[in-house]
ZADO-1210 file (C-alpha; in nm, 4 decimals, padded with zeros to 6 digits):
<atoms>
<atom x="09.8731" y="01.5607" z="22.9628" code="MET" pos="1"/>
<atom x="09.8262" y="01.2128" z="22.8252" code="HIS" pos="2"/>
<atom x="10.1328" y="00.9837" z="22.8356" code="PRO" pos="3"/>
<atom x="10.1361" y="00.9439" z="22.4550" code="THR" pos="4"/>
<atom x="10.1525" y="01.3211" z="22.4185" code="ASP" pos="5"/>
<atom x="10.4709" y="01.3343" z="22.6286" code="ARG" pos="6"/>
<atom x="10.6573" y="01.1466" z="22.3560" code="ARG" pos="7"/>
<atom x="10.5538" y="01.4140" z="22.1094" code="ARG" pos="8"/>
<atom x="10.6636" y="01.7088" z="22.3198" code="ILE" pos="9"/>
<atom x="10.8719" y="01.9599" z="22.1358" code="ARG" pos="10"/>
<atom x="11.1902" y="01.8424" z="21.9778" code="THR" pos="11"/>
<atom x="11.3921" y="02.1305" z="21.8417" code="GLY" pos="12"/>
<atom x="11.0871" y="02.3554" z="21.8121" code="GLY" pos="13"/>
<atom x="10.8805" y="02.0979" z="21.6215" code="ARG" pos="14"/>
<atom x="10.6419" y="01.8273" z="21.7240" code="TYR" pos="15"/>
<atom x="10.7789" y="01.4923" z="21.6181" code="ARG" pos="16"/>
<atom x="10.6010" y="01.3569" z="21.3137" code="GLY" pos="17"/>
<atom x="10.3832" y="01.6638" z="21.2628" code="ALA" pos="18"/>
<atom x="10.3700" y="02.0026" z="21.1010" code="ASP" pos="19"/>
<atom x="10.5242" y="02.2810" z="21.3110" code="PRO" pos="20"/>
<atom x="10.2866" y="02.4937" z="21.5122" code="LEU" pos="21"/>
<atom x="10.1725" y="02.7933" z="21.3081" code="PRO" pos="22"/>
<atom x="10.3416" y="03.1207" z="21.3958" code="ALA" pos="23"/>
<atom x="10.1338" y="03.3837" z="21.5739" code="PRO" pos="24"/>
<atom x="09.9600" y="03.6292" z="21.3449" code="SER" pos="25"/>
<atom x="10.1616" y="03.9405" z="21.2594" code="PRO" pos="26"/>
<atom x="10.1307" y="04.2055" z="21.5253" code="GLY" pos="27"/>
<atom x="09.9872" y="03.9652" z="21.7833" code="ALA" pos="28"/>
<atom x="10.1047" y="04.0353" z="22.1355" code="ALA" pos="29"/>
<atom x="10.2256" y="03.7103" z="22.2990" code="PRO" pos="30"/>
<atom x="10.1461" y="03.8507" z="22.6447" code="THR" pos="31"/>
<atom x="09.7880" y="03.9247" z="22.5413" code="LEU" pos="32"/>
<atom x="09.7563" y="03.5763" z="22.3869" code="ASP" pos="33"/>
<atom x="09.8797" y="03.4242" z="22.7155" code="ALA" pos="34"/>
<atom x="09.6207" y="03.6276" z="22.9066" code="PHE" pos="35"/>
<atom x="09.3428" y="03.4934" z="22.6826" code="TYR" pos="36"/>
<atom x="09.4691" y="03.1351" z="22.7229" code="ARG" pos="37"/>
<atom x="09.4633" y="03.1803" z="23.1013" code="GLY" pos="38"/>
<atom x="09.1104" y="03.3170" z="23.0826" code="PHE" pos="39"/>
<atom x="08.9964" y="03.0202" z="22.8718" code="TYR" pos="40"/>
<atom x="09.1540" y="02.7756" z="23.1206" code="ARG" pos="41"/>
<atom x="08.9858" y="02.9461" z="23.4177" code="ALA" pos="42"/>
<atom x="08.6488" y="02.9515" z="23.2399" code="ALA" pos="43"/>
<atom x="08.6864" y="02.5839" z="23.1491" code="TYR" pos="44"/>
<atom x="08.7578" y="02.4926" z="23.5125" code="ILE" pos="45"/>
<atom x="08.4493" y="02.6890" z="23.6153" code="GLY" pos="46"/>
<atom x="08.2398" y="02.5093" z="23.3549" code="MET" pos="47"/>
<atom x="08.3650" y="02.1698" z="23.4762" code="ARG" pos="48"/>
<atom x="08.2679" y="02.2608" z="23.8330" code="LEU" pos="49"/>
<atom x="07.9207" y="02.3568" z="23.7093" code="PHE" pos="50"/>
<atom x="07.8923" y="02.0330" z="23.5111" code="TRP" pos="51"/>
<atom x="08.0030" y="01.8325" z="23.8163" code="PHE" pos="52"/>
<atom x="07.7305" y="01.9874" z="24.0289" code="GLY" pos="53"/>
<atom x="07.4440" y="01.9883" z="23.7795" code="PHE" pos="54"/>
<atom x="07.5248" y="01.7153" z="23.5189" code="ARG" pos="55"/>
<atom x="07.3609" y="01.9116" z="23.2337" code="PRO" pos="56"/>
<atom x="07.2771" y="01.8192" z="22.8780" code="LEU" pos="57"/>
<atom x="07.4825" y="02.0371" z="22.6429" code="THR" pos="58"/>
<atom x="07.4316" y="02.0760" z="22.2677" code="ARG" pos="59"/>
<atom x="07.7141" y="02.1347" z="22.0262" code="GLY" pos="60"/>
<atom x="07.8538" y="02.0788" z="21.6808" code="VAL" pos="61"/>
<atom x="08.1760" y="01.9373" z="21.5425" code="ASN" pos="62"/>
<atom x="08.3009" y="01.9579" z="21.1869" code="VAL" pos="63"/>
<atom x="08.5164" y="01.6853" z="21.0362" code="ALA" pos="64"/>
<atom x="08.7256" y="01.8490" z="20.7626" code="LEU" pos="65"/>
<atom x="08.8827" y="01.5860" z="20.5393" code="TRP" pos="66"/>
<atom x="09.1512" y="01.6246" z="20.2761" code="HIS" pos="67"/>
<atom x="09.3158" y="01.3309" z="20.0952" code="ALA" pos="68"/>
<atom x="09.2285" y="01.0864" z="20.3724" code="GLY" pos="69"/>
<atom x="09.3522" y="01.3163" z="20.6489" code="GLU" pos="70"/>
<atom x="09.1362" y="01.4762" z="20.9154" code="LEU" pos="71"/>
<atom x="09.1846" y="01.8269" z="21.0545" code="LEU" pos="72"/>
<atom x="09.2212" y="01.8136" z="21.4322" code="VAL" pos="73"/>
<atom x="09.2742" y="02.1028" z="21.6704" code="ILE" pos="74"/>
<atom x="09.4155" y="02.1423" z="22.0180" code="ARG" pos="75"/>
<atom x="09.2460" y="02.3921" z="22.2457" code="ASN" pos="76"/>
<atom x="09.4428" y="02.5946" z="22.4979" code="SER" pos="77"/>
<atom x="09.2195" y="02.4933" z="22.7880" code="TYR" pos="78"/>
<atom x="09.1605" y="02.1205" z="22.7329" code="ARG" pos="79"/>
<atom x="09.4027" y="01.8301" z="22.6968" code="PRO" pos="80"/>
<atom x="09.4032" y="01.6218" z="22.3809" code="GLY" pos="81"/>
<atom x="09.2917" y="01.6890" z="22.0281" code="TYR" pos="82"/>
<atom x="08.9384" y="01.7442" z="21.9040" code="SER" pos="83"/>
<atom x="08.7390" y="01.8362" z="21.5983" code="LEU" pos="84"/>
<atom x="08.6706" y="02.2048" z="21.5411" code="PRO" pos="85"/>
<atom x="08.3326" y="02.3069" z="21.6792" code="GLY" pos="86"/>
<atom x="08.1507" y="02.4401" z="21.9791" code="GLY" pos="87"/>
<atom x="07.8188" y="02.5053" z="22.1494" code="TYR" pos="88"/>
<atom x="07.4939" y="02.6081" z="21.9870" code="LEU" pos="89"/>
<atom x="07.3731" y="02.9564" z="22.0708" code="ARG" pos="90"/>
<atom x="07.0142" y="03.0350" z="22.1614" code="TRP" pos="91"/>
<atom x="06.7843" y="02.9705" z="21.8612" code="ARG" pos="92"/>
<atom x="07.0774" y="02.8754" z="21.6393" code="GLU" pos="93"/>
<atom x="07.0566" y="02.5697" z="21.4170" code="SER" pos="94"/>
<atom x="07.3331" y="02.3120" z="21.4190" code="ALA" pos="95"/>
<atom x="07.4284" y="02.4094" z="21.0622" code="LEU" pos="96"/>
<atom x="07.4503" y="02.7795" z="21.1526" code="GLU" pos="97"/>
<atom x="07.6646" y="02.6932" z="21.4559" code="ALA" pos="98"/>
<atom x="07.8997" y="02.4802" z="21.2440" code="ALA" pos="99"/>
<atom x="07.9511" y="02.7610" z="20.9909" code="VAL" pos="100"/>
<atom x="08.0065" y="03.0149" z="21.2737" code="ARG" pos="101"/>
<atom x="08.2532" y="02.7942" z="21.4618" code="GLU" pos="102"/>
<atom x="08.4654" y="02.7363" z="21.1492" code="MET" pos="103"/>
<atom x="08.4844" y="03.1103" z="21.0959" code="ARG" pos="104"/>
<atom x="08.5667" y="03.1813" z="21.4638" code="GLU" pos="105"/>
<atom x="08.8172" y="02.9011" z="21.5281" code="GLU" pos="106"/>
<atom x="08.9888" y="02.8632" z="21.1905" code="LEU" pos="107"/>
<atom x="08.9023" y="03.1804" z="20.9955" code="GLN" pos="108"/>
<atom x="08.7593" y="02.9404" z="20.7368" code="LEU" pos="109"/>
<atom x="08.4469" y="03.0394" z="20.5485" code="THR" pos="110"/>
<atom x="08.2290" y="02.7409" z="20.4674" code="ILE" pos="111"/>
<atom x="07.8970" y="02.7657" z="20.2891" code="ALA" pos="112"/>
<atom x="07.6195" y="02.5683" z="20.4542" code="GLY" pos="113"/>
<atom x="07.5579" y="02.3469" z="20.1472" code="PRO" pos="114"/>
<atom x="07.9223" y="02.2289" z="20.1582" code="GLU" pos="115"/>
<atom x="07.8609" y="02.0634" z="20.4950" code="LEU" pos="116"/>
<atom x="07.7046" y="01.7198" z="20.5001" code="HIS" pos="117"/>
<atom x="07.5346" y="01.6036" z="20.8175" code="ALA" pos="118"/>
<atom x="07.7150" y="01.2910" z="20.9352" code="TRP" pos="119"/>
<atom x="07.4937" y="01.2310" z="21.2368" code="GLY" pos="120"/>
<atom x="07.4315" y="01.3036" z="21.5985" code="GLN" pos="121"/>
<atom x="07.5764" y="01.1347" z="21.9050" code="MET" pos="122"/>
<atom x="07.5314" y="01.1731" z="22.2761" code="GLU" pos="123"/>
<atom x="07.8437" y="01.1241" z="22.4839" code="ILE" pos="124"/>
<atom x="07.8798" y="01.1246" z="22.8605" code="ARG" pos="125"/>
<atom x="08.2056" y="01.2946" z="22.9501" code="HIS" pos="126"/>
<atom x="08.3329" y="01.5766" z="23.1681" code="GLU" pos="127"/>
<atom x="08.0361" y="01.5293" z="23.4082" code="PHE" pos="128"/>
<atom x="07.7777" y="01.6088" z="23.1395" code="ARG" pos="129"/>
<atom x="07.5777" y="01.4610" z="22.8580" code="ARG" pos="130"/>
<atom x="07.7018" y="01.6188" z="22.5364" code="ASP" pos="131"/>
<atom x="07.4677" y="01.5943" z="22.2361" code="ARG" pos="132"/>
<atom x="07.6886" y="01.6643" z="21.9364" code="VAL" pos="133"/>
<atom x="07.5832" y="01.7036" z="21.5735" code="THR" pos="134"/>
<atom x="07.8727" y="01.6182" z="21.3431" code="VAL" pos="135"/>
<atom x="07.9112" y="01.7586" z="20.9938" code="PHE" pos="136"/>
<atom x="08.1632" y="01.6486" z="20.7328" code="GLU" pos="137"/>
<atom x="08.3237" y="01.8274" z="20.4425" code="VAL" pos="138"/>
<atom x="08.5800" y="01.6783" z="20.2044" code="ASP" pos="139"/>
<atom x="08.8137" y="01.9218" z="20.0282" code="TYR" pos="140"/>
<atom x="08.9973" y="01.8452" z="19.7054" code="ALA" pos="141"/>
<atom x="09.2602" y="02.1092" z="19.7908" code="ALA" pos="142"/>
<atom x="09.3919" y="02.1515" z="20.1440" code="ARG" pos="143"/>
<atom x="09.2138" y="02.4503" z="20.3006" code="PRO" pos="144"/>
<atom x="09.4197" y="02.7249" z="20.4570" code="VAL" pos="145"/>
<atom x="09.3334" y="02.7603" z="20.8243" code="VAL" pos="146"/>
<atom x="09.4485" y="03.0313" z="21.0625" code="GLN" pos="147"/>
<atom x="09.4370" y="02.9868" z="21.4365" code="ILE" pos="148"/>
<atom x="09.4360" y="03.2595" z="21.6991" code="ASP" pos="149"/>
<atom x="09.6808" y="03.1003" z="21.9500" code="HIS" pos="150"/>
<atom x="09.4292" y="03.1894" z="22.2193" code="ARG" pos="151"/>
<atom x="09.1433" y="02.9394" z="22.2118" code="GLU" pos="152"/>
<atom x="09.2994" y="02.7158" z="21.9476" code="VAL" pos="153"/>
<atom x="09.6744" y="02.6601" z="21.9786" code="VAL" pos="154"/>
<atom x="09.7339" y="02.3904" z="21.7147" code="ALA" pos="155"/>
<atom x="09.5630" y="02.2659" z="21.4005" code="ALA" pos="156"/>
<atom x="09.6892" y="01.9947" z="21.1702" code="ARG" pos="157"/>
<atom x="09.5784" y="01.7311" z="20.9243" code="PHE" pos="158"/>
<atom x="09.6468" y="01.3738" z="21.0341" code="LEU" pos="159"/>
<atom x="09.5550" y="01.0219" z="20.9288" code="ARG" pos="160"/>
<atom x="09.2845" y="00.8810" z="21.1589" code="PRO" pos="161"/>
<atom x="09.5216" y="00.6145" z="21.2951" code="ALA" pos="162"/>
<atom x="09.7641" y="00.8877" z="21.4045" code="ALA" pos="163"/>
<atom x="09.4848" y="01.0804" z="21.5772" code="VAL" pos="164"/>
<atom x="09.4078" y="00.7829" z="21.8006" code="VAL" pos="165"/>
<atom x="09.7663" y="00.7970" z="21.9336" code="ASP" pos="166"/>
<atom x="09.7213" y="01.1626" z="22.0407" code="LEU" pos="167"/>
<atom x="09.4608" y="01.1022" z="22.3141" code="ALA" pos="168"/>
<atom x="09.1615" y="01.2483" z="22.1298" code="PRO" pos="169"/>
<atom x="08.8763" y="01.4128" z="22.3203" code="ALA" pos="170"/>
<atom x="08.5675" y="01.1952" z="22.3711" code="ALA" pos="171"/>
<atom x="08.3588" y="01.3304" z="22.0783" code="PRO" pos="172"/>
<atom x="08.6492" y="01.2864" z="21.8352" code="LEU" pos="173"/>
<atom x="08.7203" y="00.9343" z="21.9641" code="ALA" pos="174"/>
<atom x="08.3512" y="00.8432" z="21.9260" code="ALA" pos="175"/>
<atom x="08.3415" y="00.9867" z="21.5722" code="TYR" pos="176"/>
<atom x="08.6525" y="00.7927" z="21.4702" code="LEU" pos="177"/>
<atom x="08.5149" y="00.4715" z="21.6207" code="ALA" pos="178"/>
<atom x="08.1845" y="00.5101" z="21.4359" code="ALA" pos="179"/>
<atom x="08.2991" y="00.6418" z="21.0996" code="THR" pos="180"/>
<atom x="08.3788" y="00.4286" z="20.7998" code="HIS" pos="181"/>
<atom x="08.6978" y="00.6311" z="20.7459" code="ARG" pos="182"/>
<atom x="08.8700" y="00.5111" z="21.0624" code="LYS" pos="183"/>
<atom x="09.1204" y="00.2992" z="20.8674" code="HIS" pos="184"/>
</atoms>
């Protein structure tokens, strides 16, 4: 955990200065959710060991969802810090197809391909790998309703870019914020 995150640890069931964590979906079994979170953590540790040994090039996508000057950031159950929603490209999948799929999987948010605008591509060296990330942007007039599963994604909230920097963002999110014109 990053030192700046410690100041934001729960205070009366809420994170200071942020929306409360969404409640689990109705009928969700907390024990089953905890099992999935443990599985994700173990798989992530295994992936990091693989990356350490082989230093691969990975390909992924991130989606920057904007609303009224705020950016949607998520916190995964297996990785410290906040990041943009997204994930890896599957075999023979385009970056646009992966972005649409990841939004549906992580946030239960249906986005049509034409809504997404390609922001650019960046290659970041982190976690013992080279990560080639294609970033898409979408700007909503009305705040979209997102639902998280409390398994892979445990928090999702809209924040001003300056506030995101204080939350120890993951490397791709930090690089996006440093490069984008919306960082102020």
